[in-house]
N, C-alpha and C positions, 0 to 999 in steps of 0.2 A: 504494500500500500504506500509506503514511504517513497519507494522508487517511482511509482506511478504519479504521485504528487509532484515529485521533482521534475519528471518529464513534462507534465502539464504546465508547470510554472515556466520551464524553459521554452516551451512552444508558445505560450501566451506572450512572454517577453519578446521572443523573436518576431511574432506578428505585430506587436506594438511598435517595435523599432522599425520594421518595414513600413508600417503605416505612417510613422512620423516623418519619413523621408520621401513620401510620395509627392507627386506633382499632378496637377489636373491634366488629363489627356483630352484630345479631341475625341468626339464620339459621333455616331450617326444622329444623335439628338441635337448636338451643337458642335460646330467646327468653324475654325477661323484659319484660313490659309492666306499667307502673304507671299507673293511670288512663287506659289506652288508648294511652299514648305508646309508639310502636314505633321511631321513628327512620326514616330518617336525618334530621339528621346524628347522628353518634356521637362521643363518648358522648351520651346523651340528657340534656339539662340543663333545670333550672328547672321540673320537673314540680310543680305546686302540689298540696299535701296540706293540706286544711283541718283545723285543730285540732278534735278531738272528733268528727269525722265519718268514716264508713267510706271507705277507699280501696280501689280494685280492684287486685288483684295476679293476674297470669296468667303462668304458666311453661309453655312449650310445648317439646315434643321430637319427634323423628322416630319414636321407639319408644314403645310403650305401657309403662306402669309403670316408666318410667325414673327412678331416684333422682336427686335434685339436692341441692346445698348452696348456701346464700346467704351471701355476705360482706357485712357492714354496716360502713361506715366513715364518718368525719366528712366526707371530701372525696374528690374525684377526684384522680388523679395529675396534677400540673401538667405539661403537655406531652404527648409521645407515651406510649402505653401501654408497660408493662413486658413484654417477651417471655417467655412461659412455655409449657409444654406443647407444644413443637414449633412455636413461631411464633405461637401465639395471644397476645392482648394483655390483660393485666390492667390495667384502667383505674381501679380504686379504690385509694386510697392506704392501704396497710397500715400505714404509720407514723403514721396519724392516728386512733388509737384503734379499730382494726378488730376485729371479732369475727365468729365464725361463728354466725349466728342460727339456722339449721336445717341439719341434716346428714343427708340421706337415705342416705348411704353407710354410716352407723352406725345410724340409726333408720329402718326401712323405711316408716314412716308418711308420710314426705316423698318422694312420687313422683308422676309425672304421670298415674297411673291408666290405665284401659283406653282412655280417649279421647286419651291422649298430651298432656293438658293438666291442670294444677293451677290451680284458681281459688279465691281466697280474698278475703274482705273484712277489711281490717285497719284499725283506728282509730288515728289519731294521738292520744295521750293529751290529754284536755281540759286546757287551761292551758299547753300547750307554746307558748312564745313565738314569734310570727311572726318569720320570718327565719332560724330554725335550719335548717341544711342537713344532709343525709345522702346517702351514695352507696351503691348496692347493685349487686352483680353476682353472677350464679349460674354454677355449673358443673353440667352435665347429662350423665348417662351417654349415650354415643353409640357403640354397637357398630360403627357404620360408619366410625369414625375410629381404626383401630388405629395404633400399639400402645398409645396412652394411653387410648383409649375414653372420652374426656371432651371436651366442647366447651363453651367459655365463651359466655355471652350478652353482649349489649351492657351496659355499665354505665349506670345511671340515677341522676341527681342529683335528689333531692327537696327542695323548698323549702316549709317550713311557712308556711301563710297563715292569716289569721284565719278561724275557723270559728264554732262555737257560742259566743255571747257573751251573758252575762246582764247586762242593763241595767235597773236599777231606775228606774222613772219615777214622779214624784209624780202621784197621781190624786185629789187633794183635790177635794171638791165634785162627785164623779162626772164630772169633766170629761175631756177627751181631750188628748192631746199627740202631735203627729206624730213618727214615728220614721223616720229616714233610713237606708236600707240601703246607700247608695253607699259610705261609708267601709269597709264590710265586703266590697265586691265582689259583692253579691248583688242580685237582683231578685225580685219576687213576681209570679207570673203568676196571673191570675184570668180564666177563659174566654179571650177573645181579647185582653185588655189586659195589659200588663206594667207593673208599678209599681216605683218606686225608693223609695217611702216609704208608710207607712200610718198 
């Protein structure tokens, strides 16, 4: 009996330690994908968002026309997520300048539509310095999860990378000057060849 008690205590302690280090995943009931990054691992980290260029945002739900809200913060929660809404995990740090960017629970325009997916193209403002980080997480109406009827998505950390850059080049005497794309992380494809400068 004593050995059985020891084994049970060990198993419960192990399950509790696993639960304390969990993060909120994307699910069929609520998902947030930025530039196609869906996870795992969770939270989704270091998703590149090029300055001045459109970024793909997709919010999915199990129900059509489900309203959603998106929280925008400067960073993720350090360590395990904060338990909210009956055990779901909030992975964005609300103490780091968080704001509610859209709220479909107040403004009905923000919903997943008849296809149960909201898709948008959002541009990072041109001139945003590379290296700036942001974290986003959404709450989506989920009638299949009473009594709260809301499911959280996975959090996603976005990292601004160089995007559109204007470089003035001297072109005196109608000459040419090679331009290298490598420092900007880009290539140029032309038919079957890929170039790193032009």
